[in-house]
mmCIF entry with sequence, helices, sheets and N, C-alpha, C, O atoms, coordinates in Angstrom:
data_MODEL
# 
_entry.id   MODEL 
# 
_entity.id                         1 
_entity.type                       polymer 
_entity.pdbx_number_of_molecules   1 
# 
_entity_poly.entity_id                      1 
_entity_poly.type                           'polypeptide(L)' 
_entity_poly.nstd_linkage                   no 
_entity_poly.nstd_monomer                   no 
_entity_poly.pdbx_seq_one_letter_code       MRILVEIGEAAERLEELIELAARQDEILICRDGRPTAVLTLIASRLDTIDD 
_entity_poly.pdbx_seq_one_letter_code_can   MRILVEIGEAAERLEELIELAARQDEILICRDGRPTAVLTLIASRLDTIDD 
_entity_poly.pdbx_strand_id                 A 
# 
loop_
_entity_poly_seq.entity_id 
_entity_poly_seq.num 
_entity_poly_seq.mon_id 
_entity_poly_seq.hetero 
1 1  MET n 
1 2  ARG n 
1 3  ILE n 
1 4  LEU n 
1 5  VAL n 
1 6  GLU n 
1 7  ILE n 
1 8  GLY n 
1 9  GLU n 
1 10 ALA n 
1 11 ALA n 
1 12 GLU n 
1 13 ARG n 
1 14 LEU n 
1 15 GLU n 
1 16 GLU n 
1 17 LEU n 
1 18 ILE n 
1 19 GLU n 
1 20 LEU n 
1 21 ALA n 
1 22 ALA n 
1 23 ARG n 
1 24 GLN n 
1 25 ASP n 
1 26 GLU n 
1 27 ILE n 
1 28 LEU n 
1 29 ILE n 
1 30 CYS n 
1 31 ARG n 
1 32 ASP n 
1 33 GLY n 
1 34 ARG n 
1 35 PRO n 
1 36 THR n 
1 37 ALA n 
1 38 VAL n 
1 39 LEU n 
1 40 THR n 
1 41 LEU n 
1 42 ILE n 
1 43 ALA n 
1 44 SER n 
1 45 ARG n 
1 46 LEU n 
1 47 ASP n 
1 48 THR n 
1 49 ILE n 
1 50 ASP n 
1 51 ASP n 
# 
_struct_asym.id          A 
_struct_asym.entity_id   1 
# 
loop_
_struct_conf.conf_type_id 
_struct_conf.id 
_struct_conf.pdbx_PDB_helix_id 
_struct_conf.beg_label_comp_id 
_struct_conf.beg_label_asym_id 
_struct_conf.beg_label_seq_id 
_struct_conf.pdbx_beg_PDB_ins_code 
_struct_conf.end_label_comp_id 
_struct_conf.end_label_asym_id 
_struct_conf.end_label_seq_id 
_struct_conf.pdbx_end_PDB_ins_code 
_struct_conf.beg_auth_comp_id 
_struct_conf.beg_auth_asym_id 
_struct_conf.beg_auth_seq_id 
_struct_conf.end_auth_comp_id 
_struct_conf.end_auth_asym_id 
_struct_conf.end_auth_seq_id 
_struct_conf.pdbx_PDB_helix_class 
_struct_conf.details 
_struct_conf.pdbx_PDB_helix_length 
HELX_P HELX_P1 AA1 ILE A 7  ? GLU A 12 ? ILE A 7  GLU A 12 1 ? 6 
HELX_P HELX_P2 AA2 LEU A 14 ? ALA A 22 ? LEU A 14 ALA A 22 1 ? 9 
HELX_P HELX_P3 AA3 ILE A 42 ? ASP A 50 ? ILE A 42 ASP A 50 1 ? 9 
# 
_struct_conf_type.id          HELX_P 
_struct_conf_type.criteria    ? 
_struct_conf_type.reference   ? 
# 
_struct_sheet.id               AA1 
_struct_sheet.type             ? 
_struct_sheet.number_strands   3 
_struct_sheet.details          ? 
# 
loop_
_struct_sheet_order.sheet_id 
_struct_sheet_order.range_id_1 
_struct_sheet_order.range_id_2 
_struct_sheet_order.offset 
_struct_sheet_order.sense 
AA1 1 2 ? parallel      
AA1 2 3 ? anti-parallel 
# 
loop_
_struct_sheet_range.sheet_id 
_struct_sheet_range.id 
_struct_sheet_range.beg_label_comp_id 
_struct_sheet_range.beg_label_asym_id 
_struct_sheet_range.beg_label_seq_id 
_struct_sheet_range.pdbx_beg_PDB_ins_code 
_struct_sheet_range.end_label_comp_id 
_struct_sheet_range.end_label_asym_id 
_struct_sheet_range.end_label_seq_id 
_struct_sheet_range.pdbx_end_PDB_ins_code 
_struct_sheet_range.beg_auth_comp_id 
_struct_sheet_range.beg_auth_asym_id 
_struct_sheet_range.beg_auth_seq_id 
_struct_sheet_range.end_auth_comp_id 
_struct_sheet_range.end_auth_asym_id 
_struct_sheet_range.end_auth_seq_id 
AA1 1 ARG A 2  ? GLU A 6  ? ARG A 2  GLU A 6  
AA1 2 GLU A 26 ? ARG A 31 ? GLU A 26 ARG A 31 
AA1 3 ARG A 34 ? LEU A 39 ? ARG A 34 LEU A 39 
# 
loop_
_atom_site.group_PDB 
_atom_site.id 
_atom_site.type_symbol 
_atom_site.label_atom_id 
_atom_site.label_alt_id 
_atom_site.label_comp_id 
_atom_site.label_asym_id 
_atom_site.label_entity_id 
_atom_site.label_seq_id 
_atom_site.pdbx_PDB_ins_code 
_atom_site.Cartn_x 
_atom_site.Cartn_y 
_atom_site.Cartn_z 
_atom_site.occupancy 
_atom_site.B_iso_or_equiv 
_atom_site.pdbx_formal_charge 
_atom_site.auth_seq_id 
_atom_site.auth_comp_id 
_atom_site.auth_asym_id 
_atom_site.auth_atom_id 
_atom_site.pdbx_PDB_model_num 
ATOM 1   N N  . MET A 1 1  ? 91.158  86.053  86.205  1.00 0.00 ? 1  MET A N  1 
ATOM 2   C CA . MET A 1 1  ? 90.967  86.961  87.311  1.00 0.00 ? 1  MET A CA 1 
ATOM 3   C C  . MET A 1 1  ? 92.168  87.910  87.378  1.00 0.00 ? 1  MET A C  1 
ATOM 4   O O  . MET A 1 1  ? 93.301  87.494  87.135  1.00 0.00 ? 1  MET A O  1 
ATOM 5   N N  . ARG A 1 2  ? 91.931  89.137  87.695  1.00 0.00 ? 2  ARG A N  1 
ATOM 6   C CA . ARG A 1 2  ? 92.992  90.130  87.867  1.00 0.00 ? 2  ARG A CA 1 
ATOM 7   C C  . ARG A 1 2  ? 93.343  90.217  89.352  1.00 0.00 ? 2  ARG A C  1 
ATOM 8   O O  . ARG A 1 2  ? 92.471  90.398  90.201  1.00 0.00 ? 2  ARG A O  1 
ATOM 9   N N  . ILE A 1 3  ? 94.640  90.085  89.647  1.00 0.00 ? 3  ILE A N  1 
ATOM 10  C CA . ILE A 1 3  ? 95.117  90.128  91.028  1.00 0.00 ? 3  ILE A CA 1 
ATOM 11  C C  . ILE A 1 3  ? 96.132  91.250  91.146  1.00 0.00 ? 3  ILE A C  1 
ATOM 12  O O  . ILE A 1 3  ? 97.127  91.273  90.422  1.00 0.00 ? 3  ILE A O  1 
ATOM 13  N N  . LEU A 1 4  ? 95.882  92.182  92.062  1.00 0.00 ? 4  LEU A N  1 
ATOM 14  C CA . LEU A 1 4  ? 96.823  93.263  92.338  1.00 0.00 ? 4  LEU A CA 1 
ATOM 15  C C  . LEU A 1 4  ? 97.498  92.959  93.668  1.00 0.00 ? 4  LEU A C  1 
ATOM 16  O O  . LEU A 1 4  ? 96.835  92.650  94.659  1.00 0.00 ? 4  LEU A O  1 
ATOM 17  N N  . VAL A 1 5  ? 98.824  93.052  93.677  1.00 0.00 ? 5  VAL A N  1 
ATOM 18  C CA . VAL A 1 5  ? 99.580  92.718  94.881  1.00 0.00 ? 5  VAL A CA 1 
ATOM 19  C C  . VAL A 1 5  ? 100.756 93.684  95.015  1.00 0.00 ? 5  VAL A C  1 
ATOM 20  O O  . VAL A 1 5  ? 101.436 93.983  94.033  1.00 0.00 ? 5  VAL A O  1 
ATOM 21  N N  . GLU A 1 6  ? 100.989 94.164  96.222  1.00 0.00 ? 6  GLU A N  1 
ATOM 22  C CA . GLU A 1 6  ? 102.113 95.053  96.490  1.00 0.00 ? 6  GLU A CA 1 
ATOM 23  C C  . GLU A 1 6  ? 103.426 94.277  96.400  1.00 0.00 ? 6  GLU A C  1 
ATOM 24  O O  . GLU A 1 6  ? 103.445 93.061  96.595  1.00 0.00 ? 6  GLU A O  1 
ATOM 25  N N  . ILE A 1 7  ? 104.506 94.966  96.110  1.00 0.00 ? 7  ILE A N  1 
ATOM 26  C CA . ILE A 1 7  ? 105.805 94.344  95.874  1.00 0.00 ? 7  ILE A CA 1 
ATOM 27  C C  . ILE A 1 7  ? 106.227 93.443  97.038  1.00 0.00 ? 7  ILE A C  1 
ATOM 28  O O  . ILE A 1 7  ? 106.632 92.302  96.816  1.00 0.00 ? 7  ILE A O  1 
ATOM 29  N N  . GLY A 1 8  ? 106.139 93.930  98.248  1.00 0.00 ? 8  GLY A N  1 
ATOM 30  C CA . GLY A 1 8  ? 106.556 93.140  99.413  1.00 0.00 ? 8  GLY A CA 1 
ATOM 31  C C  . GLY A 1 8  ? 105.749 91.861  99.557  1.00 0.00 ? 8  GLY A C  1 
ATOM 32  O O  . GLY A 1 8  ? 106.303 90.799  99.839  1.00 0.00 ? 8  GLY A O  1 
ATOM 33  N N  . GLU A 1 9  ? 104.448 91.966  99.364  1.00 0.00 ? 9  GLU A N  1 
ATOM 34  C CA . GLU A 1 9  ? 103.584 90.787  99.442  1.00 0.00 ? 9  GLU A CA 1 
ATOM 35  C C  . GLU A 1 9  ? 103.895 89.825  98.299  1.00 0.00 ? 9  GLU A C  1 
ATOM 36  O O  . GLU A 1 9  ? 103.891 88.609  98.496  1.00 0.00 ? 9  GLU A O  1 
ATOM 37  N N  . ALA A 1 10 ? 104.166 90.357  97.110  1.00 0.00 ? 10 ALA A N  1 
ATOM 38  C CA . ALA A 1 10 ? 104.501 89.512  95.959  1.00 0.00 ? 10 ALA A CA 1 
ATOM 39  C C  . ALA A 1 10 ? 105.767 88.708  96.239  1.00 0.00 ? 10 ALA A C  1 
ATOM 40  O O  . ALA A 1 10 ? 105.857 87.539  95.863  1.00 0.00 ? 10 ALA A O  1 
ATOM 41  N N  . ALA A 1 11 ? 106.737 89.323  96.891  1.00 0.00 ? 11 ALA A N  1 
ATOM 42  C CA . ALA A 1 11 ? 107.976 88.620  97.221  1.00 0.00 ? 11 ALA A CA 1 
ATOM 43  C C  . ALA A 1 11 ? 107.684 87.438  98.141  1.00 0.00 ? 11 ALA A C  1 
ATOM 44  O O  . ALA A 1 11 ? 108.257 86.362  97.974  1.00 0.00 ? 11 ALA A O  1 
ATOM 45  N N  . GLU A 1 12 ? 106.805 87.634  99.098  1.00 0.00 ? 12 GLU A N  1 
ATOM 46  C CA . GLU A 1 12 ? 106.453 86.574  100.039 1.00 0.00 ? 12 GLU A CA 1 
ATOM 47  C C  . GLU A 1 12 ? 105.614 85.477  99.392  1.00 0.00 ? 12 GLU A C  1 
ATOM 48  O O  . GLU A 1 12 ? 105.685 84.321  99.811  1.00 0.00 ? 12 GLU A O  1 
ATOM 49  N N  . ARG A 1 13 ? 104.825 85.819  98.384  1.00 0.00 ? 13 ARG A N  1 
ATOM 50  C CA . ARG A 1 13 ? 103.881 84.884  97.760  1.00 0.00 ? 13 ARG A CA 1 
ATOM 51  C C  . ARG A 1 13 ? 104.285 84.479  96.346  1.00 0.00 ? 13 ARG A C  1 
ATOM 52  O O  . ARG A 1 13 ? 103.441 83.997  95.591  1.00 0.00 ? 13 ARG A O  1 
ATOM 53  N N  . LEU A 1 14 ? 105.548 84.658  95.966  1.00 0.00 ? 14 LEU A N  1 
ATOM 54  C CA . LEU A 1 14 ? 105.958 84.484  94.581  1.00 0.00 ? 14 LEU A CA 1 
ATOM 55  C C  . LEU A 1 14 ? 105.561 83.129  94.004  1.00 0.00 ? 14 LEU A C  1 
ATOM 56  O O  . LEU A 1 14 ? 105.007 83.069  92.906  1.00 0.00 ? 14 LEU A O  1 
ATOM 57  N N  . GLU A 1 15 ? 105.831 82.053  94.717  1.00 0.00 ? 15 GLU A N  1 
ATOM 58  C CA . GLU A 1 15 ? 105.504 80.728  94.194  1.00 0.00 ? 15 GLU A CA 1 
ATOM 59  C C  . GLU A 1 15 ? 104.005 80.596  93.915  1.00 0.00 ? 15 GLU A C  1 
ATOM 60  O O  . GLU A 1 15 ? 103.607 80.066  92.878  1.00 0.00 ? 15 GLU A O  1 
ATOM 61  N N  . GLU A 1 16 ? 103.190 81.072  94.830  1.00 0.00 ? 16 GLU A N  1 
ATOM 62  C CA . GLU A 1 16 ? 101.734 81.038  94.647  1.00 0.00 ? 16 GLU A CA 1 
ATOM 63  C C  . GLU A 1 16 ? 101.310 81.892  93.451  1.00 0.00 ? 16 GLU A C  1 
ATOM 64  O O  . GLU A 1 16 ? 100.452 81.481  92.669  1.00 0.00 ? 16 GLU A O  1 
ATOM 65  N N  . LEU A 1 17 ? 101.898 83.062  93.309  1.00 0.00 ? 17 LEU A N  1 
ATOM 66  C CA . LEU A 1 17 ? 101.546 83.949  92.202  1.00 0.00 ? 17 LEU A CA 1 
ATOM 67  C C  . LEU A 1 17 ? 101.942 83.361  90.855  1.00 0.00 ? 17 LEU A C  1 
ATOM 68  O O  . LEU A 1 17 ? 101.239 83.553  89.862  1.00 0.00 ? 17 LEU A O  1 
ATOM 69  N N  . ILE A 1 18 ? 103.061 82.648  90.813  1.00 0.00 ? 18 ILE A N  1 
ATOM 70  C CA . ILE A 1 18 ? 103.464 81.982  89.570  1.00 0.00 ? 18 ILE A CA 1 
ATOM 71  C C  . ILE A 1 18 ? 102.438 80.919  89.196  1.00 0.00 ? 18 ILE A C  1 
ATOM 72  O O  . ILE A 1 18 ? 102.097 80.772  88.023  1.00 0.00 ? 18 ILE A O  1 
ATOM 73  N N  . GLU A 1 19 ? 101.952 80.189  90.170  1.00 0.00 ? 19 GLU A N  1 
ATOM 74  C CA . GLU A 1 19 ? 100.913 79.179  89.905  1.00 0.00 ? 19 GLU A CA 1 
ATOM 75  C C  . GLU A 1 19 ? 99.639  79.844  89.376  1.00 0.00 ? 19 GLU A C  1 
ATOM 76  O O  . GLU A 1 19 ? 98.998  79.320  88.464  1.00 0.00 ? 19 GLU A O  1 
ATOM 77  N N  . LEU A 1 20 ? 99.277  80.975  89.934  1.00 0.00 ? 20 LEU A N  1 
ATOM 78  C CA . LEU A 1 20 ? 98.094  81.692  89.458  1.00 0.00 ? 20 LEU A CA 1 
ATOM 79  C C  . LEU A 1 20 ? 98.299  82.182  88.022  1.00 0.00 ? 20 LEU A C  1 
ATOM 80  O O  . LEU A 1 20 ? 97.381  82.124  87.204  1.00 0.00 ? 20 LEU A O  1 
ATOM 81  N N  . ALA A 1 21 ? 99.496  82.658  87.725  1.00 0.00 ? 21 ALA A N  1 
ATOM 82  C CA . ALA A 1 21 ? 99.793  83.095  86.357  1.00 0.00 ? 21 ALA A CA 1 
ATOM 83  C C  . ALA A 1 21 ? 99.709  81.913  85.391  1.00 0.00 ? 21 ALA A C  1 
ATOM 84  O O  . ALA A 1 21 ? 99.274  82.071  84.250  1.00 0.00 ? 21 ALA A O  1 
ATOM 85  N N  . ALA A 1 22 ? 100.120 80.737  85.845  1.00 0.00 ? 22 ALA A N  1 
ATOM 86  C CA . ALA A 1 22 ? 100.048 79.537  85.008  1.00 0.00 ? 22 ALA A CA 1 
ATOM 87  C C  . ALA A 1 22 ? 98.604  79.185  84.678  1.00 0.00 ? 22 ALA A C  1 
ATOM 88  O O  . ALA A 1 22 ? 98.331  78.545  83.662  1.00 0.00 ? 22 ALA A O  1 
ATOM 89  N N  . ARG A 1 23 ? 97.684  79.603  85.536  1.00 0.00 ? 23 ARG A N  1 
ATOM 90  C CA . ARG A 1 23 ? 96.254  79.355  85.299  1.00 0.00 ? 23 ARG A CA 1 
ATOM 91  C C  . ARG A 1 23 ? 95.607  80.512  84.546  1.00 0.00 ? 23 ARG A C  1 
ATOM 92  O O  . ARG A 1 23 ? 94.383  80.626  84.496  1.00 0.00 ? 23 ARG A O  1 
ATOM 93  N N  . GLN A 1 24 ? 96.437  81.363  83.968  1.00 0.00 ? 24 GLN A N  1 
ATOM 94  C CA . GLN A 1 24 ? 95.975  82.482  83.145  1.00 0.00 ? 24 GLN A CA 1 
ATOM 95  C C  . GLN A 1 24 ? 95.393  83.653  83.942  1.00 0.00 ? 24 GLN A C  1 
ATOM 96  O O  . GLN A 1 24 ? 94.714  84.505  83.368  1.00 0.00 ? 24 GLN A O  1 
ATOM 97  N N  . ASP A 1 25 ? 95.648  83.710  85.263  1.00 0.00 ? 25 ASP A N  1 
ATOM 98  C CA . ASP A 1 25 ? 95.253  84.890  86.024  1.00 0.00 ? 25 ASP A CA 1 
ATOM 99  C C  . ASP A 1 25 ? 96.213  86.029  85.680  1.00 0.00 ? 25 ASP A C  1 
ATOM 100 O O  . ASP A 1 25 ? 97.385  85.792  85.390  1.00 0.00 ? 25 ASP A O  1 
ATOM 101 N N  . GLU A 1 26 ? 95.719  87.247  85.714  1.00 0.00 ? 26 GLU A N  1 
ATOM 102 C CA . GLU A 1 26 ? 96.550  88.426  85.450  1.00 0.00 ? 26 GLU A CA 1 
ATOM 103 C C  . GLU A 1 26 ? 97.094  88.932  86.782  1.00 0.00 ? 26 GLU A C  1 
ATOM 104 O O  . GLU A 1 26 ? 96.323  89.326  87.656  1.00 0.00 ? 26 GLU A O  1 
ATOM 105 N N  . ILE A 1 27 ? 98.405  88.925  86.940  1.00 0.00 ? 27 ILE A N  1 
ATOM 106 C CA . ILE A 1 27 ? 99.051  89.332  88.185  1.00 0.00 ? 27 ILE A CA 1 
ATOM 107 C C  . ILE A 1 27 ? 99.725  90.680  87.966  1.00 0.00 ? 27 ILE A C  1 
ATOM 108 O O  . ILE A 1 27 ? 100.677 90.786  87.193  1.00 0.00 ? 27 ILE A O  1 
ATOM 109 N N  . LEU A 1 28 ? 99.236  91.698  88.641  1.00 0.00 ? 28 LEU A N  1 
ATOM 110 C CA . LEU A 1 28 ? 99.810  93.036  88.550  1.00 0.00 ? 28 LEU A CA 1 
ATOM 111 C C  . LEU A 1 28 ? 100.553 93.329  89.847  1.00 0.00 ? 28 LEU A C  1 
ATOM 112 O O  . LEU A 1 28 ? 99.974  93.268  90.932  1.00 0.00 ? 28 LEU A O  1 
ATOM 113 N N  . ILE A 1 29 ? 101.834 93.647  89.730  1.00 0.00 ? 29 ILE A N  1 
ATOM 114 C CA . ILE A 1 29 ? 102.665 93.997  90.878  1.00 0.00 ? 29 ILE A CA 1 
ATOM 115 C C  . ILE A 1 29 ? 102.596 95.514  91.045  1.00 0.00 ? 29 ILE A C  1 
ATOM 116 O O  . ILE A 1 29 ? 102.847 96.270  90.107  1.00 0.00 ? 29 ILE A O  1 
ATOM 117 N N  . CYS A 1 30 ? 102.252 95.937  92.251  1.00 0.00 ? 30 CYS A N  1 
ATOM 118 C CA . CYS A 1 30 ? 102.020 97.366  92.503  1.00 0.00 ? 30 CYS A CA 1 
ATOM 119 C C  . CYS A 1 30 ? 103.076 97.956  93.432  1.00 0.00 ? 30 CYS A C  1 
ATOM 120 O O  . CYS A 1 30 ? 103.661 97.264  94.265  1.00 0.00 ? 30 CYS A O  1 
ATOM 121 N N  . ARG A 1 31 ? 103.297 99.246  93.264  1.00 0.00 ? 31 ARG A N  1 
ATOM 122 C CA . ARG A 1 31 ? 104.114 100.041 94.181  1.00 0.00 ? 31 ARG A CA 1 
ATOM 123 C C  . ARG A 1 31 ? 103.236 101.200 94.625  1.00 0.00 ? 31 ARG A C  1 
ATOM 124 O O  . ARG A 1 31 ? 102.778 101.994 93.802  1.00 0.00 ? 31 ARG A O  1 
ATOM 125 N N  . ASP A 1 32 ? 103.004 101.294 95.921  1.00 0.00 ? 32 ASP A N  1 
ATOM 126 C CA . ASP A 1 32 ? 102.139 102.339 96.490  1.00 0.00 ? 32 ASP A CA 1 
ATOM 127 C C  . ASP A 1 32 ? 100.752 102.337 95.851  1.00 0.00 ? 32 ASP A C  1 
ATOM 128 O O  . ASP A 1 32 ? 100.164 103.390 95.606  1.00 0.00 ? 32 ASP A O  1 
ATOM 129 N N  . GLY A 1 33 ? 100.238 101.126 95.585  1.00 0.00 ? 33 GLY A N  1 
ATOM 130 C CA . GLY A 1 33 ? 98.891  100.996 95.047  1.00 0.00 ? 33 GLY A CA 1 
ATOM 131 C C  . GLY A 1 33 ? 98.762  101.181 93.544  1.00 0.00 ? 33 GLY A C  1 
ATOM 132 O O  . GLY A 1 33 ? 97.660  101.078 93.004  1.00 0.00 ? 33 GLY A O  1 
ATOM 133 N N  . ARG A 1 34 ? 99.863  101.451 92.861  1.00 0.00 ? 34 ARG A N  1 
ATOM 134 C CA . ARG A 1 34 ? 99.827  101.672 91.404  1.00 0.00 ? 34 ARG A CA 1 
ATOM 135 C C  . ARG A 1 34 ? 100.538 100.526 90.690  1.00 0.00 ? 34 ARG A C  1 
ATOM 136 O O  . ARG A 1 34 ? 101.685 100.221 91.016  1.00 0.00 ? 34 ARG A O  1 
ATOM 137 N N  . PRO A 1 35 ? 99.887  99.892  89.731  1.00 0.00 ? 35 PRO A N  1 
ATOM 138 C CA . PRO A 1 35 ? 100.524 98.790  88.997  1.00 0.00 ? 35 PRO A CA 1 
ATOM 139 C C  . PRO A 1 35 ? 101.808 99.261  88.313  1.00 0.00 ? 35 PRO A C  1 
ATOM 140 O O  . PRO A 1 35 ? 101.832 100.295 87.645  1.00 0.00 ? 35 PRO A O  1 
ATOM 141 N N  . THR A 1 36 ? 102.890 98.465  88.499  1.00 0.00 ? 36 THR A N  1 
ATOM 142 C CA . THR A 1 36 ? 104.172 98.809  87.890  1.00 0.00 ? 36 THR A CA 1 
ATOM 143 C C  . THR A 1 36 ? 104.758 97.666  87.067  1.00 0.00 ? 36 THR A C  1 
ATOM 144 O O  . THR A 1 36 ? 105.660 97.887  86.259  1.00 0.00 ? 36 THR A O  1 
ATOM 145 N N  . ALA A 1 37 ? 104.258 96.449  87.264  1.00 0.00 ? 37 ALA A N  1 
ATOM 146 C CA . ALA A 1 37 ? 104.786 95.297  86.529  1.00 0.00 ? 37 ALA A CA 1 
ATOM 147 C C  . ALA A 1 37 ? 103.703 94.236  86.411  1.00 0.00 ? 37 ALA A C  1 
ATOM 148 O O  . ALA A 1 37 ? 102.731 94.224  87.166  1.00 0.00 ? 37 ALA A O  1 
ATOM 149 N N  . VAL A 1 38 ? 103.897 93.349  85.448  1.00 0.00 ? 38 VAL A N  1 
ATOM 150 C CA . VAL A 1 38 ? 102.969 92.241  85.234  1.00 0.00 ? 38 VAL A CA 1 
ATOM 151 C C  . VAL A 1 38 ? 103.761 90.949  85.344  1.00 0.00 ? 38 VAL A C  1 
ATOM 152 O O  . VAL A 1 38 ? 104.838 90.819  84.762  1.00 0.00 ? 38 VAL A O  1 
ATOM 153 N N  . LEU A 1 39 ? 103.218 89.992  86.096  1.00 0.00 ? 39 LEU A N  1 
ATOM 154 C CA . LEU A 1 39 ? 103.822 88.669  86.192  1.00 0.00 ? 39 LEU A CA 1 
ATOM 155 C C  . LEU A 1 39 ? 103.136 87.770  85.178  1.00 0.00 ? 39 LEU A C  1 
ATOM 156 O O  . LEU A 1 39 ? 101.918 87.592  85.213  1.00 0.00 ? 39 LEU A O  1 
ATOM 157 N N  . THR A 1 40 ? 103.926 87.206  84.276  1.00 0.00 ? 40 THR A N  1 
ATOM 158 C CA . THR A 1 40 ? 103.375 86.342  83.237  1.00 0.00 ? 40 THR A CA 1 
ATOM 159 C C  . THR A 1 40 ? 104.337 85.191  82.994  1.00 0.00 ? 40 THR A C  1 
ATOM 160 O O  . THR A 1 40 ? 105.524 85.291  83.303  1.00 0.00 ? 40 THR A O  1 
ATOM 161 N N  . LEU A 1 41 ? 103.828 84.105  82.444  1.00 0.00 ? 41 LEU A N  1 
ATOM 162 C CA . LEU A 1 41 ? 104.670 82.954  82.151  1.00 0.00 ? 41 LEU A CA 1 
ATOM 163 C C  . LEU A 1 41 ? 105.533 83.208  80.919  1.00 0.00 ? 41 LEU A C  1 
ATOM 164 O O  . LEU A 1 41 ? 105.068 83.818  79.956  1.00 0.00 ? 41 LEU A O  1 
ATOM 165 N N  . ILE A 1 42 ? 106.754 82.761  80.938  1.00 0.00 ? 42 ILE A N  1 
ATOM 166 C CA . ILE A 1 42 ? 107.639 82.895  79.793  1.00 0.00 ? 42 ILE A CA 1 
ATOM 167 C C  . ILE A 1 42 ? 107.083 82.135  78.604  1.00 0.00 ? 42 ILE A C  1 
ATOM 168 O O  . ILE A 1 42 ? 107.121 82.637  77.481  1.00 0.00 ? 42 ILE A O  1 
ATOM 169 N N  . ALA A 1 43 ? 106.569 80.939  78.827  1.00 0.00 ? 43 ALA A N  1 
ATOM 170 C CA . ALA A 1 43 ? 106.048 80.118  77.729  1.00 0.00 ? 43 ALA A CA 1 
ATOM 171 C C  . ALA A 1 43 ? 104.982 80.865  76.947  1.00 0.00 ? 43 ALA A C  1 
ATOM 172 O O  . ALA A 1 43 ? 104.960 80.787  75.718  1.00 0.00 ? 43 ALA A O  1 
ATOM 173 N N  . SER A 1 44 ? 104.099 81.587  77.624  1.00 0.00 ? 44 SER A N  1 
ATOM 174 C CA . SER A 1 44 ? 103.060 82.320  76.917  1.00 0.00 ? 44 SER A CA 1 
ATOM 175 C C  . SER A 1 44 ? 103.669 83.472  76.118  1.00 0.00 ? 44 SER A C  1 
ATOM 176 O O  . SER A 1 44 ? 103.176 83.778  75.033  1.00 0.00 ? 44 SER A O  1 
ATOM 177 N N  . ARG A 1 45 ? 104.690 84.099  76.602  1.00 0.00 ? 45 ARG A N  1 
ATOM 178 C CA . ARG A 1 45 ? 105.386 85.168  75.885  1.00 0.00 ? 45 ARG A CA 1 
ATOM 179 C C  . ARG A 1 45 ? 106.127 84.614  74.676  1.00 0.00 ? 45 ARG A C  1 
ATOM 180 O O  . ARG A 1 45 ? 106.102 85.224  73.607  1.00 0.00 ? 45 ARG A O  1 
ATOM 181 N N  . LEU A 1 46 ? 106.782 83.471  74.825  1.00 0.00 ? 46 LEU A N  1 
ATOM 182 C CA . LEU A 1 46 ? 107.535 82.880  73.728  1.00 0.00 ? 46 LEU A CA 1 
ATOM 183 C C  . LEU A 1 46 ? 106.615 82.448  72.593  1.00 0.00 ? 46 LEU A C  1 
ATOM 184 O O  . LEU A 1 46 ? 106.972 82.567  71.421  1.00 0.00 ? 46 LEU A O  1 
ATOM 185 N N  . ASP A 1 47 ? 105.421 81.944  72.942  1.00 0.00 ? 47 ASP A N  1 
ATOM 186 C CA . ASP A 1 47 ? 104.451 81.570  71.905  1.00 0.00 ? 47 ASP A CA 1 
ATOM 187 C C  . ASP A 1 47 ? 104.094 82.765  71.040  1.00 0.00 ? 47 ASP A C  1 
ATOM 188 O O  . ASP A 1 47 ? 103.940 82.634  69.826  1.00 0.00 ? 47 ASP A O  1 
ATOM 189 N N  . THR A 1 48 ? 103.963 83.927  71.659  1.00 0.00 ? 48 THR A N  1 
ATOM 190 C CA . THR A 1 48 ? 103.602 85.139  70.939  1.00 0.00 ? 48 THR A CA 1 
ATOM 191 C C  . THR A 1 48 ? 104.767 85.603  70.066  1.00 0.00 ? 48 THR A C  1 
ATOM 192 O O  . THR A 1 48 ? 104.554 86.057  68.942  1.00 0.00 ? 48 THR A O  1 
ATOM 193 N N  . ILE A 1 49 ? 105.970 85.495  70.565  1.00 0.00 ? 49 ILE A N  1 
ATOM 194 C CA . ILE A 1 49 ? 107.162 85.939  69.845  1.00 0.00 ? 49 ILE A CA 1 
ATOM 195 C C  . ILE A 1 49 ? 107.400 85.060  68.621  1.00 0.00 ? 49 ILE A C  1 
ATOM 196 O O  . ILE A 1 49 ? 107.783 85.562  67.564  1.00 0.00 ? 49 ILE A O  1 
ATOM 197 N N  . ASP A 1 50 ? 107.180 83.768  68.753  1.00 0.00 ? 50 ASP A N  1 
ATOM 198 C CA . ASP A 1 50 ? 107.446 82.823  67.659  1.00 0.00 ? 50 ASP A CA 1 
ATOM 199 C C  . ASP A 1 50 ? 106.488 82.969  66.496  1.00 0.00 ? 50 ASP A C  1 
ATOM 200 O O  . ASP A 1 50 ? 106.811 82.542  65.387  1.00 0.00 ? 50 ASP A O  1 
ATOM 201 N N  . ASP A 1 51 ? 105.306 83.564  66.708  1.00 0.00 ? 51 ASP A N  1 
ATOM 202 C CA . ASP A 1 51 ? 104.296 83.673  65.631  1.00 0.00 ? 51 ASP A CA 1 
ATOM 203 C C  . ASP A 1 51 ? 104.693 84.621  64.555  1.00 0.00 ? 51 ASP A C  1 
ATOM 204 O O  . ASP A 1 51 ? 103.947 84.811  63.594  1.00 0.00 ? 51 ASP A O  1 
# 
């Protein structure tokens, strides 16, 4: 599932958003309604780098 969340809300919900990312949800952090960052697990990034 793709989840868009504003920066302020992401700060308040960070622990919950990390859990959602762990379940493979796509977390997009937005500023003024525009995606500016992606929250992803380090482990999934490291798996890609090691290949």
